[in-house]
C-alpha positions in Angstrom: 141.2 132.4 -69.8 140.3 129.2 -68.1 138.0 130.9 -65.7 136.3 132.7 -68.6 136.1 129.4 -70.5 134.3 127.8 -67.6 132.0 130.8 -67.2 131.0 130.9 -70.8 131.0 127.2 -71.8 130.7 125.3 -68.5 132.8 122.4 -67.2 131.7 119.5 -69.4 135.0 119.4 -71.4 138.6 120.2 -70.5 140.0 122.7 -73.1 143.3 122.5 -74.9 145.5 125.5 -75.5 146.6 126.9 -78.8 148.4 130.0 -80.1 148.8 131.8 -83.4 151.2 134.7 -83.9 150.7 138.0 -85.7 153.2 138.9 -88.4 155.3 141.9 -89.4 156.5 142.2 -93.0 160.0 143.5 -93.0 159.8 144.3 -96.7 157.8 143.3 -99.8 154.5 145.1 -99.3 151.6 144.6 -101.7 153.6 142.2 -103.9 152.0 139.0 -102.7 148.8 139.4 -104.8 151.0 140.2 -107.8 153.0 137.0 -107.7 156.0 138.5 -106.1 158.3 138.0 -103.1 157.6 139.0 -99.5 159.8 138.8 -96.5 157.8 138.6 -93.2 158.4 137.1 -89.8 155.9 135.8 -87.3 156.0 137.8 -84.0 155.5 137.0 -80.3 152.3 139.0 -80.1 149.3 137.0 -81.2 146.1 135.2 -80.2 145.7 132.5 -77.6 142.8 130.1 -77.6 141.3 127.5 -75.4 139.2 124.9 -77.3 137.3 121.7 -76.6 135.8 119.2 -78.9 132.0 118.7 -78.3 129.4 116.2 -79.4 127.2 117.2 -82.3 127.7 120.0 -84.8 127.3 123.1 -82.6 130.1 125.6 -82.9 130.3 128.1 -80.0 132.7 131.0 -80.2 133.6 133.7 -77.7 136.3 136.5 -77.8 137.6 138.1 -74.6 138.6 141.1 -76.8 135.3 141.8 -78.6 132.6 140.2 -76.5 133.3 141.8 -73.1 130.0 142.4 -71.4 128.3 139.8 -73.5 127.9 136.6 -71.5 126.6 134.3 -74.3 128.9 132.8 -76.9 128.1 133.1 -80.6 126.4 129.8 -81.5 125.8 128.1 -84.8 125.3 124.7 -86.4 128.4 124.1 -88.6 126.1 122.7 -91.3 124.3 126.0 -91.4 127.2 128.3 -92.0 126.5 130.0 -95.3 126.8 133.7 -94.9 128.5 136.3 -92.7 127.2 137.3 -89.3 125.9 140.9 -89.0 125.8 140.6 -85.2 129.4 139.9 -84.3 131.7 140.7 -87.2 134.8 139.2 -85.7 133.2 135.7 -85.9 133.2 135.8 -89.7 136.9 134.9 -89.8 136.6 131.6 -87.9 133.3 130.9 -89.6 134.9 131.3 -93.0 137.6 128.8 -92.1 135.1 126.2 -90.9 133.1 126.7 -94.1 136.2 126.3 -96.3 137.4 123.2 -94.5 134.0 121.6 -95.0 134.0 122.6 -98.6 137.3 120.7 -99.1 135.7 117.5 -97.6 137.1 117.6 -94.1 134.8 116.0 -91.5 134.2 118.4 -88.7 132.1 118.4 -85.6 131.2 120.7 -82.7 133.7 122.8 -80.7 133.8 125.4 -78.0 136.5 128.0 -78.6 137.6 131.0 -76.5 139.9 133.6 -78.1 142.1 136.2 -76.3 144.7 138.2 -78.2 147.3 140.9 -77.5 147.6 142.2 -81.0 146.6 145.8 -81.2 143.3 146.0 -83.1 143.4 147.6 -86.5 147.2 147.9 -86.5 148.0 145.8 -89.6 149.7 143.0 -87.7 147.5 140.3 -89.2 145.0 139.7 -86.4 142.6 138.4 -89.1 145.1 135.9 -90.5 146.0 134.9 -86.9 142.4 134.0 -86.0 141.9 132.2 -89.3 145.0 130.0 -89.0 144.4 129.5 -85.3 140.9 128.2 -86.0 142.1 125.9 -88.7 144.8 124.6 -86.4 142.3 124.0 -83.6 140.0 121.9 -85.9 143.0 120.1 -87.4 144.1 119.0 -83.9 140.7 118.3 -82.4 139.5 116.2 -85.3 142.9 114.7 -86.4 142.7 116.3 -89.9 146.5 116.4 -90.3 146.4 119.6 -92.4 150.0 120.8 -93.2 151.0 124.4 -92.7 151.0 125.5 -96.3 147.6 124.0 -96.9 146.4 125.8 -93.7 147.6 129.1 -95.2 145.8 128.4 -98.4 142.5 127.5 -96.7 142.7 130.6 -94.5 143.3 132.9 -97.5 140.4 131.3 -99.3 138.2 132.0 -96.2 139.2 135.7 -96.2 138.8 136.0 -100.0 135.5 134.2 -100.5 133.7 134.3 -97.1 134.9 137.5 -95.5 135.2 139.3 -98.9 138.7 140.7 -98.5 140.7 140.1 -101.6 144.1 139.6 -99.8 147.2 137.7 -101.0 148.6 134.8 -99.1 151.5 136.4 -97.2 149.8 137.0 -93.9 148.3 133.5 -93.6 151.6 131.9 -94.7 153.7 133.8 -92.2 151.2 133.0 -89.4 151.1 129.4 -90.3 154.8 128.8 -91.3 156.7 131.2 -89.1 159.9 130.0 -87.4 161.5 131.6 -84.4 164.7 133.6 -85.1 163.9 133.6 -88.8 162.2 135.6 -91.5 160.7 133.8 -94.5 161.3 134.8 -98.1 158.2 133.6 -99.9 157.6 133.5 -103.6 153.8 134.1 -103.6 153.5 132.8 -107.2 154.9 129.4 -106.5 154.8 129.2 -102.7 158.4 128.3 -102.7 160.0 129.6 -99.5 163.4 130.0 -97.7 164.0 130.7 -94.1 166.6 133.4 -93.5 168.2 133.8 -90.0 167.0 136.9 -88.3 170.1 137.5 -86.2 169.9 141.0 -84.8 172.0 140.8 -81.6 172.8 144.5 -81.6 169.5 145.7 -82.9 165.8 145.6 -82.0 162.7 145.4 -84.2 160.3 148.1 -83.1 156.7 148.2 -84.1 155.2 151.7 -83.8 151.4 151.8 -83.9 150.1 155.1 -85.3 146.7 154.3 -83.7 145.0 155.1 -86.9 142.9 152.0 -87.3 142.6 150.5 -90.8 139.9 148.4 -92.2 141.2 146.9 -95.3 137.8 145.4 -96.4 136.3 148.8 -96.2 139.3 150.7 -97.6 140.7 151.1 -101.1 142.7 147.8 -100.9 140.5 146.0 -103.3 140.7 149.0 -105.7 144.5 148.7 -105.7 144.1 145.1 -106.7 141.8 146.1 -109.5 144.3 148.8 -110.7 147.1 146.3 -110.8 145.0 143.8 -112.7 144.2 146.6 -115.2 147.9 147.3 -115.7 148.6 143.6 -116.1 145.9 143.2 -118.7 147.3 146.1 -120.7 150.9 144.7 -120.5 149.7 141.2 -121.5 148.7 142.6 -124.9 152.4 143.3 -125.7 154.3 140.8 -123.4 153.5 137.3 -122.3 153.5 137.3 -118.5 151.1 135.8 -116.0 151.7 138.3 -113.1 153.3 141.8 -112.7 156.2 140.6 -110.6 157.5 138.5 -113.4 158.9 141.8 -114.7 162.1 143.5 -113.6 161.9 147.3 -113.2 163.7 147.7 -116.5 161.3 145.4 -118.3 158.3 147.3 -116.9 159.8 150.6 -118.3 160.1 148.9 -121.7 156.4 148.1 -121.8 155.0 151.0 -119.8 153.6 152.6 -123.0 151.0 149.8 -123.1 149.4 150.8 -119.8 146.6 153.2 -120.7 145.9 154.5 -117.2 148.8 156.4 -115.6 147.4 155.6 -112.1 147.5 151.9 -112.9 151.1 152.3 -114.1 152.0 153.8 -110.8 150.5 150.8 -109.0 152.4 148.4 -111.2 155.6 150.3 -110.7 155.3 149.9 -107.0 154.7 146.1 -107.2 157.6 145.5 -109.6 160.1 147.7 -107.8 159.1 146.4 -104.4 159.5 142.9 -105.5 163.1 143.7 -106.6 163.7 145.4 -103.2 162.4 142.3 -101.3 164.9 140.0 -103.1 167.8 142.4 -102.5 166.8 142.9 -98.9 166.8 139.2 -98.1 170.3 138.9 -99.7 171.5 141.8 -97.6 170.1 140.3 -94.4 171.7 137.0 -95.1 175.1 138.6 -95.6 174.7 140.8 -92.5 174.5 144.0 -94.5 171.9 145.9 -92.4 172.9 149.3 -93.8 171.7 148.2 -97.3 168.6 146.5 -95.7 167.7 149.7 -94.0 168.0 151.8 -97.2 165.7 149.4 -99.0 163.2 149.6 -96.1 163.2 153.4 -96.5 162.8 153.2 -100.3 159.9 150.8 -99.8 158.0 153.3 -97.7 158.6 156.0 -100.3 157.2 153.8 -103.0 154.1 152.9 -100.9 153.6 156.6 -100.3 154.1 157.9 -103.8 153.3 155.0 -106.2 150.9 152.8 -104.4 149.5 155.6 -102.2 148.4 153.5 -99.2 150.2 155.5 -96.5 148.5 158.2 -94.5 149.9 161.4 -92.9 150.5 159.7 -89.6 152.5 156.8 -91.1 154.5 159.2 -93.2 155.2 161.3 -90.0 156.4 158.2 -88.1 158.7 157.1 -90.9 160.1 160.6 -91.4 160.8 161.0 -87.7 162.6 157.7 -87.6 164.7 158.5 -90.6 166.0 161.6 -88.8 167.4 159.8 -85.8 170.8 158.3 -85.2 170.8 154.6 -84.6 167.9 153.9 -86.9 168.8 151.4 -89.6 165.6 151.8 -91.5 161.9 152.4 -91.1 158.8 151.8 -93.2 155.1 151.3 -93.2 154.1 147.7 -92.7 150.9 145.9 -93.5 148.1 146.9 -95.8 148.3 150.6 -95.1 145.6 153.3 -94.6 146.6 153.3 -91.0 148.4 150.8 -88.8 152.0 150.5 -88.0 155.6 151.2 -89.0 158.4 148.7 -88.5 161.9 150.0 -87.6 165.3 148.4 -87.0 167.1 150.3 -84.2 170.4 149.9 -82.5 170.0 148.6 -78.9 171.6 151.8 -77.4 169.2 154.0 -79.4 165.9 152.3 -78.5 164.9 154.4 -75.5 165.7 157.6 -77.4 163.8 156.4 -80.4 160.7 155.8 -78.3 161.0 159.1 -76.4 161.7 161.3 -79.4 159.4 159.7 -82.0 156.6 159.5 -79.4 156.9 163.1 -78.3 157.2 164.6 -81.9 154.4 162.3 -83.3 152.1 163.6 -80.6 153.0 167.2 -81.2 152.6 166.9 -84.9 149.5 164.8 -85.2 147.7 165.1 -81.8 147.8 161.3 -81.6 149.6 159.0 -79.2 151.9 156.3 -80.7 152.3 152.9 -79.0 155.6 151.0 -79.3 156.3 147.3 -79.2 159.7 145.7 -79.1 159.0 142.4 -80.7 160.8 139.1 -81.3 160.2 136.5 -84.0 158.0 133.5 -83.3 157.1 130.1 -84.4 153.8 129.7 -86.4 150.5 128.5 -85.1 150.7 125.6 -82.7 149.1 123.6 -80.0 150.7 124.3 -76.6 151.3 121.2 -74.6 
């Protein structure tokens, strides 16, 4: 990276090193934008950056992942950032963060930033949130902005919502910003209250299985799912005073389900409400060491995402089904926004090799695709590396 930094930006300034992790959500999918609970952890795959403060207002960006073969950085005056770039789409995430920070009154100047990540692209492990939070962390450190982790998550979400145009909740940015090694975080997305839960899996491994079906949430039906939930909420609010769907328990939703005119909207609401209840139960199970219950809740989460929220695809369903049929698998589910991406599984140590061999072979036979497997560990959130 240092050689590339010198090649692209020259030797005028010595860069500093930064890192932001990806995240995997253990359970609590598509509840964050409905004011519910999520239960993610930051992971040891992520994005590294080298960055240097420069005179003036010029921002220069280069990605070793996306700009290979291009020997000029993306360059823009930070005072002229107003709309998305059509030339290099990846730069819109850092540009959005810079734009948001400026809109909140932070005084920024020039910077040269080189990015290099090992998160598989399009896998649903929050590469977009990672580069957003990472960029915010870089400017906070270079310009002594002293932005706390929760605010960084908020600003990054704002960038993705308003600049990039992806109407995401705050879970991804929060996990990337506030992750803690050997812990998952139970986050109330309505209040941003959070608790760290020890992620002590001495006899088990967390395995990410990449379906290699890339997803593009901004170009998918993600925003439509948001609209459908909002439609259900508006109907329910006519008969019950609530501010978000996840204020309801599953029984309370049943009691007011008659008010939801569109049956599809009701299915979307049913997922959000039931998944919220599963996330709470799952965090309690993990804290008490009850992995059997935790695994059952993971499996039920996938079924709900498949049947009620309808964001899985055949490949994800195949991976989950194959995992469920193997000894030593505690639980397995789709993770991330869906429409492609990954599953997350908890597997006994002694069953890991068999899991990879059997799932990999059967997945290839059934779908014609190759799955990639990542045995991951939890990680701290975005940081400057000294």
